[in-house]
Legacy VTK file of the C-alpha trace (Angstrom):
# vtk DataFile Version 3.0
C-alpha trace
ASCII
DATASET POLYDATA
POINTS 587 float
40.496 -137.612 224.934
42.471 -139.426 227.601
46.364 -139.159 227.965
48.770 -141.537 229.318
52.247 -141.155 230.344
54.852 -143.749 230.326
58.505 -144.182 231.235
60.434 -146.849 229.783
62.601 -147.749 232.788
65.317 -149.728 230.844
65.799 -146.789 228.717
65.727 -144.056 231.424
69.397 -143.222 232.316
69.651 -140.214 234.784
73.248 -140.505 234.971
73.581 -140.303 231.083
71.471 -137.179 230.940
73.281 -135.155 233.537
70.850 -135.991 236.385
67.158 -136.033 235.543
67.082 -133.656 232.726
63.372 -134.312 232.390
62.690 -132.721 235.922
64.910 -129.846 235.178
63.177 -128.995 231.753
59.623 -129.771 233.060
57.534 -126.538 232.839
55.247 -127.794 235.665
58.256 -128.702 237.883
59.690 -125.339 237.433
56.360 -123.916 238.698
56.774 -125.868 241.731
54.165 -128.618 240.612
55.864 -132.149 241.130
54.830 -133.630 237.765
58.058 -135.564 237.327
59.893 -136.909 240.419
62.673 -139.370 241.088
61.085 -142.773 241.562
61.972 -145.490 244.232
63.898 -147.283 241.597
66.001 -144.251 240.976
64.402 -143.683 237.500
62.174 -140.835 236.584
58.491 -141.116 237.492
55.546 -139.218 235.987
52.394 -138.192 237.986
49.986 -138.806 235.381
47.154 -136.763 237.102
49.330 -133.612 236.738
50.424 -134.353 233.146
49.289 -132.118 230.447
50.541 -130.645 226.951
53.178 -128.881 228.353
55.052 -132.085 229.240
55.569 -132.604 225.587
58.789 -130.497 226.052
60.102 -133.392 228.465
59.324 -136.060 225.630
61.549 -134.207 223.201
64.550 -133.237 225.396
64.972 -136.835 226.707
68.178 -138.043 224.966
66.965 -141.875 225.395
63.550 -141.538 224.068
62.246 -142.995 227.380
59.258 -140.771 227.887
56.056 -141.004 226.247
52.975 -138.847 226.264
50.275 -140.620 224.284
46.589 -139.743 223.518
44.492 -142.879 223.563
41.843 -143.519 220.658
38.369 -141.979 221.162
36.780 -145.256 220.977
38.562 -146.682 223.920
36.161 -146.401 226.869
36.722 -149.610 228.721
38.943 -149.831 232.014
42.488 -151.287 231.651
43.110 -154.886 232.267
46.491 -154.385 233.739
49.249 -151.833 234.493
52.673 -152.587 235.358
53.161 -149.498 237.339
52.103 -145.752 237.777
53.765 -144.764 234.601
54.215 -148.151 232.962
52.712 -150.270 230.143
48.861 -150.642 230.038
46.854 -153.461 228.501
43.125 -153.019 227.444
41.043 -156.075 227.076
42.075 -159.714 226.386
42.109 -162.220 223.518
39.134 -164.340 223.461
39.472 -168.300 223.933
36.837 -170.165 221.910
36.007 -173.673 222.220
36.516 -175.748 218.979
38.691 -173.046 217.379
42.394 -172.012 217.331
42.559 -168.242 218.030
45.787 -166.409 216.638
47.034 -163.369 218.314
48.878 -160.926 215.834
50.915 -157.688 216.681
54.129 -156.174 216.958
56.603 -156.909 219.807
56.025 -154.698 222.931
52.164 -154.449 222.360
51.238 -156.679 225.153
50.736 -160.136 223.479
52.608 -162.173 226.052
51.312 -160.112 229.020
47.542 -161.007 227.775
48.243 -164.656 227.662
50.117 -164.729 230.828
46.970 -163.262 232.534
44.776 -165.907 230.922
47.294 -168.598 232.135
47.245 -166.957 235.612
51.030 -166.258 235.461
50.170 -162.436 235.820
47.278 -161.416 238.120
45.516 -158.472 236.616
44.888 -155.204 238.703
42.535 -153.440 236.409
44.702 -150.614 235.774
45.366 -149.822 239.460
49.120 -150.294 239.851
48.902 -150.209 243.656
46.569 -153.011 243.817
48.085 -156.434 243.797
45.276 -158.254 241.949
41.694 -157.857 241.160
38.707 -160.007 242.244
37.535 -162.447 239.605
34.127 -160.994 239.950
35.496 -157.678 238.713
36.676 -159.060 235.631
33.347 -160.746 234.995
31.536 -157.400 235.517
34.196 -155.773 233.082
33.505 -158.246 230.315
29.678 -158.242 230.882
27.685 -159.047 227.808
30.694 -160.592 225.869
32.159 -164.034 225.202
34.865 -163.330 227.763
32.359 -163.091 230.395
31.383 -166.689 229.869
34.862 -167.594 229.937
35.616 -165.827 233.050
32.744 -167.391 234.798
33.844 -170.788 233.877
37.264 -169.802 235.041
35.839 -168.830 238.476
34.060 -172.301 238.740
37.617 -173.980 237.903
36.008 -175.493 234.924
38.975 -173.898 232.689
42.237 -175.779 233.103
45.234 -174.098 231.258
48.335 -175.463 229.814
50.972 -172.955 228.706
54.059 -172.955 226.550
56.001 -169.705 227.259
57.830 -167.857 224.720
61.389 -168.056 226.504
61.886 -171.974 226.080
65.646 -171.443 226.784
64.572 -170.389 230.300
62.896 -173.847 230.931
66.223 -175.272 229.552
68.379 -173.342 232.021
66.097 -174.213 235.143
65.196 -177.916 234.229
67.320 -180.855 235.054
67.648 -184.483 233.972
66.853 -186.294 230.699
64.278 -185.253 228.203
62.178 -188.447 228.713
62.217 -187.806 232.700
60.716 -184.394 231.984
58.062 -185.539 229.813
57.269 -188.565 232.116
56.483 -186.066 234.803
53.738 -184.153 232.879
52.279 -187.132 231.010
48.709 -186.523 232.260
47.211 -187.533 229.010
49.036 -190.795 228.767
49.892 -189.982 225.050
53.565 -189.793 225.550
54.481 -192.308 222.793
51.955 -190.721 220.191
53.347 -187.248 220.974
57.069 -188.379 220.833
56.464 -189.754 217.432
54.517 -186.763 215.984
57.090 -184.274 217.295
59.979 -186.527 216.167
61.716 -186.638 219.644
62.739 -190.371 219.846
66.518 -189.478 219.099
66.811 -186.976 222.015
64.908 -188.756 224.793
68.095 -189.903 226.632
69.881 -186.412 226.105
70.235 -183.911 229.156
67.614 -181.134 228.836
70.308 -178.538 229.087
72.216 -179.961 226.087
69.744 -180.063 223.373
69.412 -177.445 220.623
66.875 -174.532 220.465
64.684 -176.455 217.959
64.718 -179.467 220.099
63.815 -177.612 223.068
60.919 -175.785 221.378
59.548 -179.225 220.320
59.976 -180.615 223.964
58.232 -177.618 225.464
55.253 -177.989 223.071
55.104 -181.797 224.048
55.185 -180.970 227.684
52.424 -178.506 227.123
50.015 -180.939 225.177
50.717 -183.850 227.654
49.006 -181.927 230.412
45.118 -182.421 230.729
43.640 -179.100 229.808
40.850 -177.455 227.861
42.827 -174.257 227.175
46.302 -174.575 225.507
48.263 -171.651 224.921
51.494 -171.405 222.853
53.630 -168.219 222.772
55.587 -168.364 219.454
55.705 -172.189 218.714
57.717 -171.908 215.569
60.755 -170.249 216.857
64.006 -172.082 216.103
62.150 -174.654 213.988
62.611 -175.345 210.052
59.893 -174.954 207.694
59.060 -178.753 207.777
58.864 -178.657 211.502
56.846 -175.455 211.546
54.153 -177.120 209.284
54.003 -180.333 211.377
53.675 -178.250 214.582
50.959 -176.096 213.013
48.937 -179.299 211.988
49.580 -180.765 215.425
48.256 -177.501 217.254
45.364 -177.178 214.883
44.169 -180.496 215.742
44.061 -179.982 219.380
41.053 -177.852 219.139
37.665 -179.592 219.731
34.122 -178.755 221.186
35.690 -179.162 224.524
39.072 -177.452 224.027
40.289 -174.002 223.064
43.598 -172.903 221.587
45.421 -169.659 221.802
48.473 -169.096 219.713
51.003 -166.055 219.279
52.847 -166.479 216.043
54.914 -164.152 213.761
55.156 -166.439 210.797
52.117 -165.423 208.574
52.107 -168.864 206.673
52.238 -170.942 209.863
49.478 -168.635 211.531
47.202 -168.793 208.557
47.491 -172.622 208.536
46.718 -172.847 212.339
44.204 -170.251 213.198
40.403 -170.140 212.537
40.079 -166.859 214.196
42.330 -164.036 215.137
42.587 -161.059 217.672
44.776 -158.166 216.294
46.795 -156.325 218.943
47.578 -152.772 218.315
48.486 -149.486 220.167
51.925 -147.980 220.810
54.792 -150.414 221.595
56.009 -150.493 225.306
53.193 -147.784 226.065
49.693 -149.477 225.597
48.278 -152.319 223.852
44.458 -152.953 222.720
42.993 -156.289 221.579
40.577 -156.069 218.665
37.467 -157.961 218.175
37.536 -161.534 216.951
37.723 -161.846 213.227
37.895 -164.846 210.756
41.539 -165.634 210.172
41.663 -164.450 206.537
39.863 -161.153 207.298
41.725 -160.385 210.196
45.178 -161.119 208.704
44.425 -158.970 205.891
42.995 -156.107 208.028
46.544 -156.354 209.859
48.365 -156.024 206.679
46.129 -153.165 205.805
46.744 -151.385 208.988
43.132 -150.699 209.573
40.166 -152.024 211.524
37.051 -151.385 209.842
34.862 -152.038 212.842
36.576 -149.476 215.079
37.407 -147.138 212.366
40.906 -147.211 213.711
44.163 -146.871 211.501
47.028 -148.425 213.596
49.604 -148.105 210.769
50.168 -145.375 208.378
50.988 -147.731 205.618
49.662 -151.000 204.042
51.891 -154.085 203.691
51.489 -155.324 200.097
53.158 -158.299 198.531
54.197 -157.907 194.863
54.413 -160.625 192.277
58.042 -160.704 190.995
59.484 -163.418 188.536
63.283 -163.665 188.511
63.023 -165.307 184.854
61.508 -161.932 183.645
64.222 -159.695 185.122
67.185 -158.352 183.233
70.137 -160.646 183.938
72.922 -158.873 185.777
76.716 -159.667 185.862
77.874 -162.346 188.160
79.139 -160.904 191.333
80.452 -163.826 193.176
81.037 -167.577 192.399
81.927 -170.563 194.614
83.262 -173.848 193.619
81.999 -177.323 194.407
83.038 -177.971 198.032
82.932 -180.772 200.737
83.283 -180.387 204.560
83.108 -182.986 207.111
82.341 -182.146 210.691
82.282 -185.053 212.979
79.799 -187.457 211.669
78.196 -184.876 209.408
79.089 -184.332 205.691
78.177 -181.370 203.656
78.547 -181.465 199.547
77.986 -178.164 197.968
77.905 -177.719 194.136
79.372 -174.790 192.356
77.174 -171.732 192.038
77.134 -168.003 191.633
75.241 -164.873 192.592
74.713 -161.783 190.488
74.733 -158.137 191.070
71.744 -156.809 192.821
70.573 -160.206 193.447
69.114 -161.840 196.825
69.281 -165.686 197.065
67.292 -167.390 199.757
68.417 -170.749 201.360
66.095 -173.209 202.702
66.173 -176.694 204.391
65.737 -178.535 207.469
67.794 -177.880 210.506
71.098 -179.742 210.889
71.382 -180.110 207.059
74.313 -177.819 206.492
73.094 -174.338 205.667
75.019 -172.431 208.464
78.165 -174.643 207.458
77.669 -173.461 203.818
77.430 -169.921 204.930
80.571 -170.130 207.050
82.527 -171.654 204.025
81.503 -168.792 201.912
82.336 -166.360 204.871
85.794 -167.847 205.170
85.027 -168.915 208.756
85.340 -172.579 207.823
87.800 -174.003 205.348
86.436 -176.614 202.992
88.101 -180.217 202.826
87.862 -180.152 199.061
87.433 -177.145 196.824
88.921 -173.865 197.089
87.228 -170.541 197.337
89.232 -168.135 195.431
87.866 -164.603 195.482
88.769 -160.984 195.764
85.276 -159.989 196.873
84.868 -158.383 200.310
82.213 -160.344 202.577
79.974 -159.093 205.409
78.633 -162.052 207.457
75.876 -162.129 210.185
76.064 -165.316 212.014
73.079 -167.403 213.291
74.136 -167.088 216.932
74.668 -163.495 218.175
77.105 -162.552 220.986
74.825 -160.852 223.640
77.462 -160.446 226.445
79.306 -157.517 224.790
79.548 -154.154 226.681
80.151 -152.411 223.314
77.844 -149.437 222.572
75.364 -149.850 219.725
76.341 -146.496 218.237
80.166 -147.879 218.034
78.876 -151.330 216.415
76.802 -149.535 213.836
79.584 -146.673 213.207
79.808 -147.549 209.506
76.037 -147.977 208.904
75.394 -144.740 210.628
77.927 -142.921 208.186
76.679 -144.199 205.064
73.064 -145.660 205.583
71.185 -143.563 208.204
68.285 -142.967 205.939
67.860 -146.435 204.405
68.767 -148.722 207.314
69.081 -146.839 210.581
66.093 -144.815 210.595
63.687 -147.650 209.017
64.707 -150.074 211.803
64.308 -147.285 214.533
67.790 -147.839 215.948
68.740 -144.439 217.141
66.869 -145.086 220.464
69.417 -147.919 220.967
72.682 -146.020 220.162
73.559 -145.278 223.947
72.716 -149.084 225.024
75.314 -151.870 225.409
74.740 -155.014 223.272
74.263 -156.937 226.445
71.404 -154.643 227.608
69.345 -155.546 224.330
66.420 -158.001 223.772
66.842 -160.809 221.214
64.802 -158.753 218.529
66.822 -155.513 219.224
70.128 -157.433 218.957
68.856 -159.059 215.651
68.050 -155.742 214.234
71.336 -154.299 215.322
73.344 -157.268 213.673
71.441 -157.131 210.360
71.977 -153.334 210.134
75.754 -153.855 211.013
76.044 -156.370 208.154
74.200 -154.409 205.561
76.021 -151.324 206.376
79.584 -152.582 205.822
81.653 -152.007 202.824
81.362 -155.318 201.208
80.478 -156.911 197.953
78.701 -159.958 199.280
76.387 -159.920 202.319
75.620 -163.200 204.183
72.693 -163.217 206.541
71.961 -166.430 208.745
68.450 -166.313 210.057
67.822 -162.699 210.083
64.119 -162.854 210.887
64.644 -164.680 214.316
63.052 -162.939 217.295
61.325 -160.296 214.990
57.810 -159.726 214.772
55.909 -159.948 211.354
56.138 -156.154 210.661
59.849 -156.000 211.504
60.458 -159.172 209.296
58.773 -157.531 206.350
60.391 -154.118 207.092
63.928 -155.964 207.106
62.941 -157.626 203.953
62.094 -154.521 202.194
65.384 -152.821 203.348
67.428 -155.829 202.169
65.791 -155.703 198.858
66.687 -151.825 198.705
70.147 -152.279 199.658
70.579 -154.876 196.835
68.956 -152.894 194.221
70.720 -149.529 195.059
74.050 -150.636 195.834
74.552 -153.455 193.455
75.487 -155.803 196.421
74.646 -159.463 196.265
73.013 -161.008 199.334
72.464 -164.598 200.547
70.022 -165.411 203.287
69.256 -168.545 205.372
65.860 -168.249 206.673
62.749 -170.395 207.500
59.931 -168.057 207.173
58.557 -168.484 203.653
56.755 -165.169 203.539
60.110 -163.366 204.358
61.901 -165.160 201.586
58.950 -164.740 199.124
59.115 -161.020 199.845
62.981 -160.553 199.237
64.373 -163.460 197.232
65.206 -163.592 193.373
66.266 -167.152 193.521
66.633 -170.058 195.840
69.053 -172.643 197.110
67.301 -175.690 198.844
69.259 -178.113 200.971
68.359 -181.880 201.220
69.596 -184.937 202.791
69.691 -186.421 206.391
69.982 -184.057 209.159
73.023 -184.405 211.467
74.394 -187.098 208.815
74.498 -185.532 205.259
73.558 -182.443 203.509
73.469 -181.565 199.722
73.075 -178.061 198.080
70.677 -177.969 195.191
70.501 -174.592 193.007
70.595 -171.735 192.788
67.476 -172.091 190.908
64.411 -169.979 190.191
62.047 -169.145 193.125
59.350 -171.249 191.445
61.608 -174.137 190.935
63.006 -174.090 194.474
59.786 -173.626 196.061
58.154 -176.390 194.139
60.992 -178.767 195.207
60.491 -177.887 198.868
56.662 -177.820 199.023
56.325 -180.999 197.005
58.219 -182.700 199.696
56.244 -181.411 202.615
53.032 -181.885 200.367
51.461 -178.498 200.496
50.546 -175.961 197.881
50.720 -172.137 198.234
48.459 -169.570 196.454
48.389 -165.797 196.755
45.652 -164.069 198.823
43.302 -162.077 196.257
43.454 -158.992 198.558
46.831 -158.679 200.008
49.007 -160.908 197.681
50.434 -162.799 200.733
51.415 -166.317 200.188
48.594 -168.887 201.710
48.558 -172.743 202.279
45.725 -174.283 200.357
43.419 -176.615 202.410
44.521 -180.216 202.014
42.692 -181.851 199.172
40.867 -178.583 198.402
39.952 -178.027 194.686
42.803 -175.532 194.660
45.244 -178.014 196.195
44.455 -180.732 193.949
44.414 -178.597 190.893
47.860 -177.106 191.556
49.306 -180.642 192.505
48.029 -182.136 189.326
49.820 -179.294 187.428
53.077 -179.695 189.293
52.781 -176.164 190.479
53.068 -176.264 194.218
54.060 -172.721 194.388
52.119 -169.773 192.859
53.971 -167.557 190.218
LINES 1 588
587 0 1 2 3 4 5 6 7 8 9 10 11 12 13 14 15 16 17 18 19 20 21 22 23 24 25 26 27 28 29 30 31 32 33 34 35 36 37 38 39 40 41 42 43 44 45 46 47 48 49 50 51 52 53 54 55 56 57 58 59 60 61 62 63 64 65 66 67 68 69 70 71 72 73 74 75 76 77 78 79 80 81 82 83 84 85 86 87 88 89 90 91 92 93 94 95 96 97 98 99 100 101 102 103 104 105 106 107 108 109 110 111 112 113 114 115 116 117 118 119 120 121 122 123 124 125 126 127 128 129 130 131 132 133 134 135 136 137 138 139 140 141 142 143 144 145 146 147 148 149 150 151 152 153 154 155 156 157 158 159 160 161 162 163 164 165 166 167 168 169 170 171 172 173 174 175 176 177 178 179 180 181 182 183 184 185 186 187 188 189 190 191 192 193 194 195 196 197 198 199 200 201 202 203 204 205 206 207 208 209 210 211 212 213 214 215 216 217 218 219 220 221 222 223 224 225 226 227 228 229 230 231 232 233 234 235 236 237 238 239 240 241 242 243 244 245 246 247 248 249 250 251 252 253 254 255 256 257 258 259 260 261 262 263 264 265 266 267 268 269 270 271 272 273 274 275 276 277 278 279 280 281 282 283 284 285 286 287 288 289 290 291 292 293 294 295 296 297 298 299 300 301 302 303 304 305 306 307 308 309 310 311 312 313 314 315 316 317 318 319 320 321 322 323 324 325 326 327 328 329 330 331 332 333 334 335 336 337 338 339 340 341 342 343 344 345 346 347 348 349 350 351 352 353 354 355 356 357 358 359 360 361 362 363 364 365 366 367 368 369 370 371 372 373 374 375 376 377 378 379 380 381 382 383 384 385 386 387 388 389 390 391 392 393 394 395 396 397 398 399 400 401 402 403 404 405 406 407 408 409 410 411 412 413 414 415 416 417 418 419 420 421 422 423 424 425 426 427 428 429 430 431 432 433 434 435 436 437 438 439 440 441 442 443 444 445 446 447 448 449 450 451 452 453 454 455 456 457 458 459 460 461 462 463 464 465 466 467 468 469 470 471 472 473 474 475 476 477 478 479 480 481 482 483 484 485 486 487 488 489 490 491 492 493 494 495 496 497 498 499 500 501 502 503 504 505 506 507 508 509 510 511 512 513 514 515 516 517 518 519 520 521 522 523 524 525 526 527 528 529 530 531 532 533 534 535 536 537 538 539 540 541 542 543 544 545 546 547 548 549 550 551 552 553 554 555 556 557 558 559 560 561 562 563 564 565 566 567 568 569 570 571 572 573 574 575 576 577 578 579 580 581 582 583 584 585 586
């Protein structure tokens, strides 16, 4: 069984460990064998050819968990596609574009999803595992994939018959680098001459004359998607197209992307929202391995089979279990639960911000209860949370409470030099077993907030909010930047905190699977974005979901195997049956 060694350079901190502790403690180095050396970047570097089981000592003594010694699965016999450095992340195989189909790519963060599609988009030149080689010849790739669908794709690529249009994950980087008005940007890439049609579908009319660097994250996401589809291509690639979008926008984007695929066009999508992925994808590739160490791409599977295999954590074809537990959705009905005492009440309130007016009716939340909050962007959900948190003061209505409140805002400060261990001091003291350990936060303790990725910062912020001594916890978009597993893990932690501590928790989020997993009741916001918003509820999950789903004209059922919520095919027998019964949401 082959073994690989990886050093996470961003975690390696020679000064912090007293000067290359790994070299000092390495049994091989003590014998005069330079298995670990100081690399050209000043970080530790492992000579993988010399590595053996004795180096497990080094893995254990590294205080920053920067070193990994991993045995690869027995079935893995193919050469790597790409390696970032001698002791860096390795990617095996690639997702398979299929003409006429939308292929979804599912996997945890750090498993190589973005690397894989950047290779297909030619943003990264693959080196077939030879880190000293700048790039490999296309004929080597064709030979590597001989006898597979990827061989055909690579041959077409060599003949320049594949034209790629790619929407990257980090749309905020586009925003930082681009200049001018939104319409000017879209005019430049309008190769398909369908600008008017795309603007209408993606609802961009109101921002065409806005500067590109002054629009919101959700608006930038839709602009980036528009720019991608306006280019003439036969392979469209989208990396996390639902980020920053509300549920209505997500479903509209999903339909739009799904309709791009035809007999001459292939679509690849990375997406963490399971409902959106299920709605878009015909087929899926599962990516598994060990985060930041190596990633493997599974065979193509039908979307339903593949997504259930992912939740199961087991690939039958390869006889590989890549997770030690199943992810299972349980049917819960808040109406059948024993009613708890009211923990917190708020009055009817109004707040005017510029041209926008929020009207909130009176409501309450019980002990051990989680209330989910849904609605379009710009409709007042965050303003409502700020009113409850005391960050904003209502124009009418007065919030009088003795309850203590913990608040995680939507936008997280990422420029702080504060150490994670100091931020999480209270959570570490009281909730190491139920919050810190499940979220794998110990590895981040000695890092500054400004050094964290978006997903890492989100996990820290959620852990901080949940760990504070408070009666009420307010979480604004806790699933942002997180992969599917992290979202479901956090929802389980939130549920557990509510049940074991008696705390009441309100959550704003756009991921229906996330809220389905965690919430007892719902609040739905309606109105006209950027003009007026109105709070409806709290109400039962069934009533709230029916209200929302009826407006977007979709119905949800539970998957018979995993219990996950799935969108019924439009005008299918099940879709018509549920609509006729007025049950847009399963119970």
